[in-house]
C-alpha positions as YAML, in Angstrom:
chain: A
units: angstrom
residues:
- id: 1
  name: MET
  ca: [77.46, 81.17, 100.60]
- id: 2
  name: THR
  ca: [78.57, 78.76, 97.93]
- id: 3
  name: GLY
  ca: [78.90, 74.96, 98.38]
- id: 4
  name: GLU
  ca: [82.68, 75.32, 98.40]
- id: 5
  name: ASP
  ca: [82.55, 77.66, 101.33]
- id: 6
  name: ALA
  ca: [80.31, 75.46, 103.46]
- id: 7
  name: GLY
  ca: [81.96, 74.31, 106.66]
- id: 8
  name: PRO
  ca: [84.82, 75.74, 108.62]
- id: 9
  name: PRO
  ca: [87.85, 77.12, 106.74]
- id: 10
  name: ARG
  ca: [90.73, 74.71, 106.38]
- id: 11
  name: LEU
  ca: [93.52, 76.06, 108.69]
- id: 12
  name: GLY
  ca: [96.18, 74.66, 106.39]
- id: 13
  name: ALA
  ca: [94.87, 76.68, 103.53]
- id: 14
  name: VAL
  ca: [94.63, 79.82, 105.58]
- id: 15
  name: ALA
  ca: [98.16, 79.33, 106.95]
- id: 16
  name: ALA
  ca: [99.51, 78.91, 103.49]
- id: 17
  name: LEU
  ca: [97.78, 82.18, 102.39]
- id: 18
  name: VAL
  ca: [98.89, 84.12, 105.42]
- id: 19
  name: GLY
  ca: [102.42, 83.00, 104.94]
- id: 20
  name: LEU
  ca: [102.59, 84.00, 101.31]
- id: 21
  name: ASP
  ca: [104.84, 86.86, 100.02]
- id: 22
  name: LEU
  ca: [102.51, 88.32, 97.41]
- id: 23
  name: ALA
  ca: [104.97, 90.76, 95.84]
- id: 24
  name: ALA
  ca: [107.71, 88.00, 95.64]
- id: 25
  name: SER
  ca: [105.24, 85.56, 94.29]
- id: 26
  name: ARG
  ca: [104.12, 87.88, 91.58]
- id: 27
  name: ALA
  ca: [107.79, 88.65, 90.63]
- id: 28
  name: ALA
  ca: [108.87, 85.07, 90.53]
- id: 29
  name: ASP
  ca: [105.64, 83.80, 88.91]
- id: 30
  name: ALA
  ca: [105.67, 81.16, 91.63]
- id: 31
  name: TRP
  ca: [104.29, 80.82, 95.18]
- id: 32
  name: ILE
  ca: [106.93, 82.24, 97.59]
- id: 33
  name: GLY
  ca: [106.64, 82.27, 101.36]
- id: 34
  name: LEU
  ca: [107.45, 85.13, 103.67]
- id: 35
  name: ASP
  ca: [110.64, 83.29, 104.52]
- id: 36
  name: GLY
  ca: [111.79, 83.85, 100.89]
- id: 37
  name: GLU
  ca: [111.56, 80.12, 99.99]
- id: 38
  name: PRO
  ca: [109.26, 78.64, 97.45]
- id: 39
  name: CYS
  ca: [106.14, 77.01, 98.85]
- id: 40
  name: SER
  ca: [106.00, 73.23, 98.94]
- id: 41
  name: GLU
  ca: [103.76, 71.34, 96.52]
- id: 42
  name: ASN
  ca: [101.32, 70.80, 99.31]
- id: 43
  name: GLU
  ca: [101.09, 74.54, 100.28]
- id: 44
  name: ALA
  ca: [100.82, 75.43, 96.58]
- id: 45
  name: GLU
  ca: [97.90, 73.09, 96.21]
- id: 46
  name: LEU
  ca: [96.27, 74.56, 99.38]
- id: 47
  name: ILE
  ca: [96.69, 78.11, 97.93]
- id: 48
  name: ILE
  ca: [95.26, 77.13, 94.57]
- id: 49
  name: SER
  ca: [92.25, 75.23, 96.08]
- id: 50
  name: ALA
  ca: [91.47, 77.90, 98.80]
- id: 51
  name: THR
  ca: [87.80, 78.88, 99.09]
- id: 52
  name: GLY
  ca: [86.56, 82.37, 99.20]
- id: 53
  name: ALA
  ca: [86.05, 82.09, 102.95]
- id: 54
  name: GLU
  ca: [89.60, 80.93, 103.40]
- id: 55
  name: ARG
  ca: [90.96, 83.80, 101.37]
- id: 56
  name: GLN
  ca: [88.89, 86.24, 103.29]
- id: 57
  name: LEU
  ca: [90.16, 84.96, 106.65]
- id: 58
  name: ALA
  ca: [93.73, 84.90, 105.53]
- id: 59
  name: GLU
  ca: [93.42, 88.57, 104.29]
- id: 60
  name: ALA
  ca: [92.01, 89.54, 107.74]
- id: 61
  name: LEU
  ca: [94.83, 87.83, 109.57]
- id: 62
  name: ARG
  ca: [97.54, 89.32, 107.23]
- id: 63
  name: GLY
  ca: [96.81, 92.86, 108.25]
- id: 64
  name: PRO
  ca: [95.22, 96.02, 106.91]
- id: 65
  name: PRO
  ca: [92.73, 95.49, 104.12]
- id: 66
  name: GLY
  ca: [94.13, 95.85, 100.62]
- id: 67
  name: GLY
  ca: [97.80, 95.71, 101.71]
- id: 68
  name: GLU
  ca: [100.29, 93.53, 100.11]
- id: 69
  name: VAL
  ca: [102.70, 93.93, 103.08]
- id: 70
  name: PRO
  ca: [101.57, 91.48, 105.83]
- id: 71
  name: GLU
  ca: [101.65, 92.24, 109.54]
- id: 72
  name: PRO
  ca: [105.07, 91.63, 111.11]
- id: 73
  name: ASP
  ca: [103.51, 88.70, 112.91]
- id: 74
  name: ALA
  ca: [102.06, 86.96, 109.79]
- id: 75
  name: GLU
  ca: [104.77, 84.30, 109.76]
- id: 76
  name: ALA
  ca: [104.07, 83.38, 113.41]
- id: 77
  name: ILE
  ca: [100.37, 83.42, 112.82]
- id: 78
  name: ALA
  ca: [100.84, 81.12, 109.81]
- id: 79
  name: ALA
  ca: [103.02, 78.72, 111.89]
- id: 80
  name: LEU
  ca: [100.40, 78.67, 114.70]
- id: 81
  name: LEU
  ca: [97.70, 77.85, 112.23]
- id: 82
  name: ARG
  ca: [99.74, 74.99, 110.81]
- id: 83
  name: LEU
  ca: [100.20, 73.56, 114.36]
- id: 84
  name: ALA
  ca: [96.42, 73.70, 114.99]
- id: 85
  name: ALA
  ca: [95.45, 72.31, 111.56]
- id: 86
  name: GLY
  ca: [95.81, 68.70, 112.55]
- id: 87
  name: SER
  ca: [94.64, 69.03, 116.12]
- id: 88
  name: PRO
  ca: [91.29, 68.01, 117.48]
- id: 89
  name: SER
  ca: [90.33, 71.63, 118.09]
- id: 90
  name: GLY
  ca: [91.22, 72.83, 114.52]
- id: 91
  name: ALA
  ca: [87.72, 73.17, 113.28]
- id: 92
  name: VAL
  ca: [86.64, 74.96, 116.43]
- id: 93
  name: LEU
  ca: [89.49, 77.43, 116.00]
- id: 94
  name: ALA
  ca: [88.64, 77.98, 112.41]
- id: 95
  name: VAL
  ca: [85.01, 78.80, 113.27]
- id: 96
  name: GLY
  ca: [86.15, 81.11, 116.14]
- id: 97
  name: LEU
  ca: [88.56, 82.89, 113.85]
- id: 98
  name: ARG
  ca: [85.84, 83.40, 111.20]
- id: 99
  name: GLN
  ca: [83.47, 84.85, 113.83]
- id: 100
  name: LYS
  ca: [86.06, 87.10, 115.35]
- id: 101
  name: PHE
  ca: [87.72, 88.42, 112.18]
- id: 102
  name: LEU
  ca: [85.06, 88.37, 109.49]
- id: 103
  name: VAL
  ca: [81.74, 90.10, 109.53]
- id: 104
  name: PRO
  ca: [79.08, 88.04, 107.71]
- id: 105
  name: ASP
  ca: [77.68, 90.81, 105.57]
- id: 106
  name: ASP
  ca: [80.70, 93.12, 105.47]
- id: 107
  name: SER
  ca: [78.50, 95.97, 106.68]
- id: 108
  name: TRP
  ca: [81.00, 97.01, 109.37]
- id: 109
  name: HIS
  ca: [84.62, 96.62, 110.28]
- id: 110
  name: ALA
  ca: [85.41, 93.52, 112.39]
- id: 111
  name: PRO
  ca: [87.02, 94.94, 115.67]
- id: 112
  name: ALA
  ca: [89.52, 92.07, 115.93]
- id: 113
  name: ARG
  ca: [91.22, 93.40, 112.81]
- id: 114
  name: ASP
  ca: [92.41, 96.51, 114.70]
- id: 115
  name: GLU
  ca: [94.63, 94.48, 117.03]
- id: 116
  name: CYS
  ca: [95.04, 91.31, 114.96]
- id: 117
  name: ALA
  ca: [97.94, 89.67, 116.71]
- id: 118
  name: VAL
  ca: [96.59, 90.16, 120.18]
- id: 119
  name: ALA
  ca: [93.01, 89.07, 119.30]
- id: 120
  name: PHE
  ca: [94.45, 86.00, 117.44]
- id: 121
  name: ALA
  ca: [96.69, 85.02, 120.44]
- id: 122
  name: GLU
  ca: [93.76, 85.30, 122.91]
- id: 123
  name: LEU
  ca: [91.54, 83.17, 120.73]
- id: 124
  name: TYR
  ca: [94.36, 80.60, 120.03]
- id: 125
  name: ARG
  ca: [95.09, 80.21, 123.73]
- id: 126
  name: ALA
  ca: [91.47, 79.64, 124.52]
- id: 127
  name: LEU
  ca: [90.45, 77.28, 121.64]
- id: 128
  name: ALA
  ca: [93.52, 75.57, 120.16]
- id: 129
  name: LEU
  ca: [96.31, 75.46, 122.79]
- id: 130
  name: PRO
  ca: [94.51, 73.12, 125.25]
- id: 131
  name: ALA
  ca: [94.11, 70.40, 122.60]
- id: 132
  name: LEU
  ca: [97.68, 70.51, 121.13]
- id: 133
  name: ALA
  ca: [100.16, 67.70, 121.82]
- id: 134
  name: VAL
  ca: [102.80, 68.57, 124.34]
- id: 135
  name: GLY
  ca: [105.56, 69.29, 121.74]
- id: 136
  name: ALA
  ca: [103.25, 71.34, 119.53]
- id: 137
  name: ALA
  ca: [101.93, 73.19, 122.54]
- id: 138
  name: GLY
  ca: [105.49, 74.16, 123.57]
- id: 139
  name: ARG
  ca: [106.28, 75.49, 120.08]
- id: 140
  name: ALA
  ca: [102.91, 77.34, 120.12]
- id: 141
  name: GLU
  ca: [103.61, 78.93, 123.53]
- id: 142
  name: VAL
  ca: [106.91, 80.40, 122.19]
- id: 143
  name: LEU
  ca: [105.18, 81.74, 119.04]
- id: 144
  name: LEU
  ca: [102.35, 83.25, 121.10]
- id: 145
  name: ASP
  ca: [104.73, 84.88, 123.52]
- id: 146
  name: GLY
  ca: [106.34, 86.63, 120.53]
- id: 147
  name: LEU
  ca: [102.98, 87.78, 119.23]
- id: 148
  name: CYS
  ca: [102.04, 89.61, 122.40]
- id: 149
  name: ARG
  ca: [105.24, 91.71, 122.71]
...
């Protein structure tokens, strides 16, 4: 592990990467989100400065390895990560996501990757949701309900 990867992943950086449309970004030669809109300056900076651990976690949350097409739930996952990024439980969620979705030595496939949205929703409900402010918690509940359908 390098010095840049020490500590929990920044959820804002992971969210920016999960919410990125890789094909559109390459075609436009600019960072484009899954919503078709250019990324904000803040998101672009998070994408550029993302650590290796943040990139690995985002790749695991986006869907099958090596694919440019994200899971259908990628936008919702990115939005939920953004909601948790500033919460008191953000660092705990980041560590939990890393443990659930990444295998330290890559010697085997992380089981959570097989049912990404469901595993993410379970972990989010347990670690992040209780610490969110009332308004953010309400938005998170709506997004989580959509993930589990």
